[in-house]
N, C-alpha and C positions, 0 to 999 in steps of 0.2 A: 504493500500500500504506500509506504513512504517513498519507495522508488518511483511509483507511478506519479505521486504528487510532485516529486523533484523534477521528473521529466516534463510534466505538464508546466511547471513553473519556468523551467529553462526555455521550453518552446515558446511560452508566452512572452518572455523577455526578448527572445530572438525575434519574434514576430513584431513586437513593439519597436525594437531597434531598427529592424528592416523597414517598418512603416515610416518611422521618423526620417530615415535616410532617404527613402523614396520621395517623401513629401518635400524634403530640403532640396534634393537635386532635380526634381522633375515637376511634381504637382504644383508646388508654390511658385516656382519661376514661370511656369506656363500660365498660371492664373494671373500673376502680376503683369506678364507681357500682354495678355488680353485686355486687362484694365487700362494699360498705358496706350495701347493702339486705339482703343475705343475713344480716347480723348484726343487723338490726333498726333500722339508721339510716334516717332519712327526710329528704327534702329535695326541692327542685325537680328536675325532670328536666334533664339536661344540654342546654344550647343551644349549638350549634356555635360554637366559638372564644370567644364572649363570656361564656358561663355566665350568672351572675346580674348581670352588669355593668349592663345596661339597667335592671333593676329597682332595683338599688342606687342608680344615678344618680337615678332618679325619687324614691326614698325620701329620699335626702339632700337633693335639691332642695326637696322638700316640708317636711322637718324643719327646714332652715335658712332657710325663707322667713319665719319669724316667731319672735320671742322667746318664752320660757316664763316662768311665774311662778318666782321664785327658790326657792320652797318645793317645786316639782315635782321628780320624779325625772328626772335629766338623761339617763338611758340611752336614752329614746325619741328624743331629739334627737341624741345623740352616737353612737349604736350601732343605727341603725334596722333594718338588714337582719338581723343576728343576733337582735334582739328579735322581729321579725316571724316569723323562721324558728322560733324556740323556741315562740312562741305558736301557730303553725300546726302544727308537727310534734312538739313536745315537746323535752325536753333532749337526747335521743339523736338529734341531727340534724346536718346538714351544709349548707354553702353552697358556691357555686362562685366561685372567683377565676379568671376565664378558664376554661381547661381543667383546672384543678386543684381537686379537691374538698377542702374544708377542714372537718375534723371538729371540732365544738364540744365541748370537754371541760369539764364543770362540776363533776366530783367532785374534792374537795380531795386525797384520797389519790392519785388518778391523776395529778393535776397535779404533785405532789411527785416521783412516780416518773419522769414524763416529763422534768422539769427536771433530774433527776439522771442520766438516761441520755443522756450527751452524744453518744455515738457513734451511737445509734439515732435520736435526735431532735436535729437540728442547726438552728442559726439559719436563719431563713427568708429572709435578705436576698438570697441568691443566686437566689431565685425571684422577686425583686421587679423593678420597673421599673428599667432601666439607670441612670436619673438618680438614683433613690433610693439605688442601690448606691454612688454616688459620695459619699454623705453618711455612710455607715456603714462603718467599717473598724476596724482595730486590735483592741484587746482584746475588743470586743463581738462580733466575728465569729470570733476565734481558737477553735480546738478543740484538745483533747489537750495534748501537751507544749508546743506553742507558746503556748497560753493559760496553762498553769501557770507557764512560765518568765517570761512578761511580767507576769502578775499578781503573782508574787513580787517582781519588780523594782520594780513601781510601788507595792506595798502601803505601804512606809515613808512615802510622800508623803501617805498618807491616814489614818495613825494619828491618833487623837484628839488626842494631845499636840502633834503637828505642826500639826494643823488649828487648834488654839487660838492658835498663833502668828499666824495670818492674821486673827484677830478684830479686832486693832487696825486693819488695813487695811479690813476691813468697816466698822468704826466711822467711819473717816475718809470713806470713799466715801458711806456713808449720810448722814452729817452734811452733806456738800456738797449733796446733793439736798434735804435738809430745809431747809437754809439758803436754797437757791434758792427753794423754795416760800414760805418766810417773807418773803423779799424781794418776792414777788409779791402778798402780802396788800394789799388796798387801804388807803390811809392812814386812811380812816374806820373801819377795823376790821371791815368787812363780810366775810362768808365769801368764800373763793376757790374757784372751780370749775376743776378741772384734770383732764385725762386722765392718770392716774398710770401707766398700763401701760407706755408707752415708757421711763419712768424706771426701772422695775424691770429692764428689759433692760439699761439703761446700768449700773446697779449690779452686776448679775451679770456683765456683760461685764468690768467693771473687776476684779472679784474673780478671775474665771477667768484674766484676763491676768496678775494678780499671781502666782497659783498656777503658771501656766505659765512666765512669763518674769521673775518677781521684780520686776515694775514695773507701773505703771498703763499703759493702752493708749497706744502711740505712734501717730502718724498712719498708719503702715504697718499696725499691728495692727488699728486701727479699720477701715481699708480692707478688710483680710482678713476681719474679722468681718462686714462689710456684704455682701461678695460671697458668703460662705457662707450668709448669710440669704437672699440672692437665689436661690442654688442650692436652698435649702430650699423656697422659694416655688415654683420651677419643678417640683420633685419632687412637691409637693402637688397641682399641677394635672394631673399625669400619671395615666394609668390604672394600677391596681395590678398589671397584667401587661402584657407587650409581645410583639409578634410578633418572633420571633427575627430578628436582623439589622437591625431598623428603626432602631437607633441609628446605623447607618452611612449612612442616607439623609439628603439635605440638608433636614432638617426644622428649623424655627427653634429650637425648644426644645433640640434636641440641639446645634445650632451654638453657642448661648449657653452651654450646659452645658460644651461642650468649651473655649470661651474661658475660662470661670471655672476649669476644671480646670487649664488651662495656666498661668493667672496664679497659682493657689494653689501649683502645683508650683514655679514660679520663686521665689515669695515664701518658702516654707518651706525650699526648698533654700538660698537665700541666707542665711536666718536660721541654718540648721544650719552652713553653712560659716563664718559669722561666729563662732558659738559655739565651733566646733572651733578656729578661729584663736586665740580668747581662751584656750582651754585650753592650747594649745601655748605661748602667750606667758606662761603662769602668771598670767593676769588673773582667773581664776575662783577665788574663795575662799568659805569658808562652806559651808552646807548646799546640796546640789543642789536645783534646782527641777524641775518636771515635764519641762521641755524638756531639761534635762541628762540625765534618765533615758532619754528616747527617743533623744537624740543618742548615747547610749552605744552603741546598736546600730550606728549608722553608723561610729562610731570603731572598733568591734571589726571591722567589715567591711572597713575600710581596709587591714588586714593580709592580706586574702584576695585578692580580685580585683575588677575593675570590675563584673562581674555581681552579685556579692554586695553591693557598695556600692550599686548602683542599686536592688536589692531592699530593702535596709535604708532607703534614702532614701524609697522609695515607702511603706513601712510607717510611717515617721516622719510623712509627710504625712497618712496615714489616721488615725494616733493624734491628731494635732493637730486634725483636723476633728471627731473623736469628742469630744475634750475640750470643744470649743466647743459642739457641739450638745447634749451631755449636761449640761455644766456651766453653760451660759449659758441656753439656751431652757427646759430643764426646771425649773430653779430659779426663773427669772422667773415661770413659770406657777404654781409652788407659792406664791410670794409673792402673786401676783395673786389666786388663789382664797382665800388666807388673809385678805387685806384685804377682799375682797368679802364674805366671811362675817362678818367683824368689823363691817363697815359695816351689814350687815343685822341682826345679833344685837347690838343696842346694850347689852344687859345684860352680855354677855360682854366687850364692849369695855371697859366700865367696870370690871369685876372684874379683867381682865388688866392694865389700866392701873394699877390700885391695886397689884397685885403687882409690876409693873415699878418703880414709884416706891419701893415698900418695899425692894426688892432693890438697886436701883441708886442711888437718890437722884438727885443731879445729876452724878454722876461718869461717866467713860467705862465702857463695858461691856467685860468681859474674858471669856476662855474659862471661867474658874472660876465665873462668875455663871450660866452656862447651866443647870446642874442645879437651881438654885434657882427657875427660872422654870417651875414645875410646871404651872400652869394654861395657860400659853402652849404648853407641850409637849402637853398634852391636846388643846388646840384645834387645833394643827397636825396631830396624828395623825388627828383626826376629818376635817380637810380632806383629808388624803391618803387616807383611807378612801373618801370619797364623790367626790373629785376626784383620783384617782391620776394621776401624770404620764403614764404609759403605760397606756391602758385595757385592753390585752390583750397577751399574749405568744404568739407563733406559732413553730412549729417545722416543719421538713421531715422527713418520715419517710424515713430513709436505708436502712432494711432492715425487712422484716416483723417487727413486734414485738408481743408480747402483753402487755397490762397488765390484770390482773384477768381479766374475761371478754370483753375486747375485743381484737381483733387489728387493729393499725394497719398498713395495707398500704404498702409502699414506693411512693413517688411521690405519696402524699397529703400533706396538711398537717394540723396540729392547731392549733387556736386556743383559748387559755385566757383567757376574759374576766375579767380582774381586777376590772373595774368591776361585774360581776354577782356575783362571789364576795364582794366587799366589801359586798354588799347582801343576801346570802342570810340569810333569817330563821332557818333551821335552825342557823346559826352565830352570828349576831349578835342574835337575838331578834326578837320581833314588832315592835320599834321600829327595825328595821334601816334603814328609809328615812328616819328622822328624824335631824336634825343634833343630836347630843347628845355634846358633848365629855366630859361627866362619865363616860361609859362607860369612859374610859381612866384614871379616877382611881386604880385599883389595878393599872395596867400593861396592856400589850398583850394578854397571854395571858388575863387575866381578862376583858378587854373582849370577846374572841372566844369566851367561855365554854369556855376550855380548848383551843381549836383554834389551831394555828399557821397562821392564815388571813389575817394582816395582811401583805400582800406588795406594797406600792406600788413597791418597787425590785427586785422579783424575789424569788427564794427560793434558799436553799442556798448552795453554793459560788459560784454565778454571780450572787449578789446584786450589784447595781450598786456598783462600787468607790467612787463618789462620793456615796453615800447620806448619810453623815454630813456631808460638806461642804455638801450641798444644804440639809439641815435646819438646820445652824448658820447659814447665810446667812439663811434665812427667819426664824429666831428673832432674830438681831441686827437685821435691818432692821425687823421688826415691833415689837420692843421699843422701839427709838428713835423710830419713827413714832408709837407710842402716847404716848410721853412728850412729844412736841412738839405733836401735834394731836389734836383730836377730829374725827371725820369721819362722813359718811353718804353714801349713794348719791345721786347727782344724779337728778332726775326724768327726765333724758335717758338714764340707764343702761338698757340692754337686756340681759337675762340670756340670753346666747347661747353656751352651751358648744359648741364645735366641735372636731373632730379634725383637726389639721394636723400629722401625725406624733405630736404631743402634744396633750393636752386643753387648750384655751386659750379665752379670751374672743374672740368673733368681732369685736366692735366697740369694743374698748377699755374703760376703766373710768373714766368721769367721776365724780369725788368732790367733795363740798362739804367744804372744810377750814376748821377754826376753830383759830386759834393758841391754845395753852394758856399 
């Protein structure tokens, strides 16, 4: 009898699992496709399990196979599948990420509504590959009251006056790099050729370390940053979707991701325990840093129970990874595209250098100098318009929701292509594809012809909390770089914008530097 019950139970579980799988890979996708087509959306027919993955892989392989002229529109290289889809089917179209249809939303008003409907349209990370999920957590994935409470707690660390205090650290770290380059200049005074891209990551790593821990990177922090970078690389190699449960199989990428996760857990747990011990001993004085703010959650959980403390420690680890990825990688890429554009547009390099010298002279830069660097601000805004850190924003539809004349069905996703919105001639004018910093001379709203369409860091309440920190870092490093060197792109530079979570140069940035 017991054997019969066991067999019946196992068969029931197998049938249930088989049904869920069939529903996920066939029934639900076909149902959603029918709903989208009924509303006039067009796209490729669903292909079992993989959707558009094979076509996407082919398009990206072709796009990444060769560089493009620096004056070309980068969207065809960085965003090939959506571009082809829109060209083939029009703006009211969709693509497939595995068995999930992704509706492309190009209308600015609809984008604003979607970004404000937090409950109906939620962050898409839970639909991502399991490795990518390990990189994103904390504030960026919180919803509702949890997001509101954490955002309120972290906001003081990102107030402009607080950020100005970090400018001195930015100046010191940037000067160390510039001095190193100066020491590399040949004694005969001939130009130096150097790949500057790794140095930008070192600079932003030092700044985010100071913001997080009130100090420049220790060997332990450097090690932590390095393995998070490795985890980022592993996530970039993964498919955008995964077969449920595959992360539990003995696959090399998952084994390594697990090892990194274990090390990060041990490292950040140790850091938190050390910080808590310092607090109890009365060794923490002055203004709290970011790490203090996230450690608060663990300290508050201490008075509850072990389960609450473990949950708080997990969230601390996720927040720390988020600060690293958002505060380190995204800012390094903003600086990278700014320097590339300055190297290409020599007239702007000269004009902005003259502004920097006029404002700073030969003294250290301070936070109060930043508003006076107006041409530099215009230039960086134009860089963020054409080379936004994140080229799109995606959301999962949690419940059937109507926006305008479109009903977004539960289970689908929406993709809002920021990189295309920033190039829309209906918003930016007929010169939308041209690099023209002067369009920002009278402010962001004027540049977009009255539309609130400049959203390199998102929009509304969920705008990236670190947006000001990122732009300040870019201004400080660029201003000091211009004061120390003139520069141009090396003949070996290949213009290869590629998407690796963020938009970045594929093969580095070799520059020819001349000491001023």
